[in-house]
FINU-259508 format. One record per residue (C-alpha): residue number from 1; residue in three letters; chain; y, z, x. Coordinates in nm, 3 decimals, padded with zeros to 5 digits, always signed. Each point is the difference from the previous one (the first is absolute). Example, Ala and Ser with C-alpha at 12.3 -4.5 7.8 and 13.67 -1.06 7.14 Angstrom:
2
SITE     n   res   chain         v         w         u
SITE     1   ALA       A   -00.450   +00.780   +01.230
SITE     2   SER       A   +00.344   -00.066   +00.137
This chain:
90
SITE     n   res   chain         v         w         u
SITE     1   UNK       A   +01.991   -00.875   +01.188
SITE     2   UNK       A   -00.045   +00.274   -00.261
SITE     3   UNK       A   -00.210   +00.302   +00.110
SITE     4   UNK       A   -00.187   +00.201   -00.263
SITE     5   UNK       A   -00.222   +00.308   +00.008
SITE     6   UNK       A   -00.234   +00.102   -00.282
SITE     7   UNK       A   -00.209   +00.313   -00.046
SITE     8   UNK       A   -00.330   -00.115   -00.153
SITE     9   UNK       A   -00.187   +00.208   -00.259
SITE    10   UNK       A   -00.372   +00.076   -00.039
SITE    11   UNK       A   -00.101   -00.167   +00.329
SITE    12   UNK       A   -00.065   +00.116   +00.356
SITE    13   UNK       A   +00.306   -00.164   +00.154
SITE    14   UNK       A   +00.313   +00.213   -00.007
SITE    15   UNK       A   +00.274   -00.258   +00.053
SITE    16   UNK       A   +00.047   -00.376   -00.022
SITE    17   UNK       A   +00.281   -00.166   +00.192
SITE    18   UNK       A   +00.097   -00.364   -00.037
SITE    19   UNK       A   +00.284   -00.244   +00.048
SITE    20   UNK       A   +00.115   -00.273   -00.236
SITE    21   UNK       A   +00.184   -00.308   +00.117
SITE    22   UNK       A   +00.100   -00.141   -00.336
SITE    23   UNK       A   -00.337   -00.038   -00.173
SITE    24   UNK       A   -00.206   +00.004   +00.320
SITE    25   UNK       A   -00.195   +00.312   +00.104
SITE    26   UNK       A   +00.000   +00.111   +00.365
SITE    27   UNK       A   -00.104   +00.297   +00.215
SITE    28   UNK       A   -00.231   +00.179   -00.246
SITE    29   UNK       A   -00.108   +00.333   +00.145
SITE    30   UNK       A   -00.207   +00.282   -00.149
SITE    31   UNK       A   +00.005   +00.363   +00.112
SITE    32   UNK       A   -00.341   +00.159   -00.046
SITE    33   UNK       A   -00.295   -00.151   -00.181
SITE    34   UNK       A   -00.267   -00.232   +00.142
SITE    35   UNK       A   +00.179   -00.107   +00.316
SITE    36   UNK       A   -00.189   -00.322   +00.078
SITE    37   UNK       A   -00.008   -00.128   -00.357
SITE    38   UNK       A   +00.367   +00.074   -00.058
SITE    39   UNK       A   +00.104   -00.167   +00.325
SITE    40   UNK       A   -00.199   -00.304   -00.113
SITE    41   UNK       A   +00.178   -00.004   -00.338
SITE    42   UNK       A   +00.334   +00.010   +00.184
SITE    43   UNK       A   -00.102   -00.300   +00.211
SITE    44   UNK       A   -00.132   -00.196   -00.297
SITE    45   UNK       A   +00.315   +00.042   -00.209
SITE    46   UNK       A   +00.249   -00.065   +00.285
SITE    47   UNK       A   +00.236   -00.275   -00.111
SITE    48   UNK       A   -00.144   -00.010   -00.353
SITE    49   UNK       A   +00.219   -00.064   -00.302
SITE    50   UNK       A   +00.057   +00.333   -00.179
SITE    51   UNK       A   -00.098   -00.134   -00.343
SITE    52   UNK       A   -00.324   -00.145   +00.136
SITE    53   UNK       A   -00.084   +00.329   +00.172
SITE    54   UNK       A   +00.055   +00.194   -00.324
SITE    55   UNK       A   -00.221   -00.240   -00.198
SITE    56   UNK       A   -00.273   +00.011   +00.265
SITE    57   UNK       A   -00.020   +00.377   +00.057
SITE    58   UNK       A   +00.103   +00.156   -00.335
SITE    59   UNK       A   -00.282   +00.182   -00.174
SITE    60   UNK       A   -00.224   +00.026   +00.307
SITE    61   UNK       A   -00.200   +00.325   -00.016
SITE    62   UNK       A   -00.169   +00.223   +00.258
SITE    63   UNK       A   -00.330   +00.160   -00.097
SITE    64   UNK       A   +00.038   +00.181   -00.332
SITE    65   UNK       A   +00.378   +00.018   +00.045
SITE    66   UNK       A   +00.223   -00.205   -00.233
SITE    67   UNK       A   +00.212   -00.112   +00.296
SITE    68   UNK       A   -00.032   -00.078   +00.371
SITE    69   UNK       A   +00.223   -00.035   +00.303
SITE    70   UNK       A   +00.019   -00.375   -00.073
SITE    71   UNK       A   +00.104   +00.069   -00.361
SITE    72   UNK       A   +00.255   +00.253   +00.125
SITE    73   UNK       A   +00.136   -00.265   +00.238
SITE    74   UNK       A   +00.050   -00.232   -00.298
SITE    75   UNK       A   +00.190   +00.279   -00.178
SITE    76   UNK       A   +00.206   +00.065   +00.315
SITE    77   UNK       A   +00.094   -00.368   +00.024
SITE    78   UNK       A   +00.107   -00.005   -00.368
SITE    79   UNK       A   +00.215   +00.308   +00.054
SITE    80   UNK       A   +00.142   -00.140   +00.323
SITE    81   UNK       A   +00.105   -00.319   -00.179
SITE    82   UNK       A   +00.171   +00.208   -00.271
SITE    83   UNK       A   +00.178   +00.212   +00.260
SITE    84   UNK       A   +00.100   -00.310   +00.197
SITE    85   UNK       A   +00.148   -00.158   -00.310
SITE    86   UNK       A   +00.183   +00.321   -00.090
SITE    87   UNK       A   +00.150   +00.032   +00.349
SITE    88   UNK       A   +00.110   -00.365   -00.008
SITE    89   UNK       A   +00.193   +00.068   -00.323
SITE    90   UNK       A   +00.173   +00.311   +00.138
């Protein structure tokens, strides 16, 4: 299991933590932000294929903001996959 932490930008949440088991997303946790909604997102994406999650949540906005916590999660998953692949090569 590959653990990854991402500091989101331009949203209320301050940190996104997640685990990847190959291409499967597990244990998504947000620090800060809308607690109930972000817990729900974590439950909904548990066990989801990383590529599907990215397609589903990328580009989601919040109010007048160009991004959202869901969009930032998609970015975090992309970066986690890149880091996972880099660590596998090393």
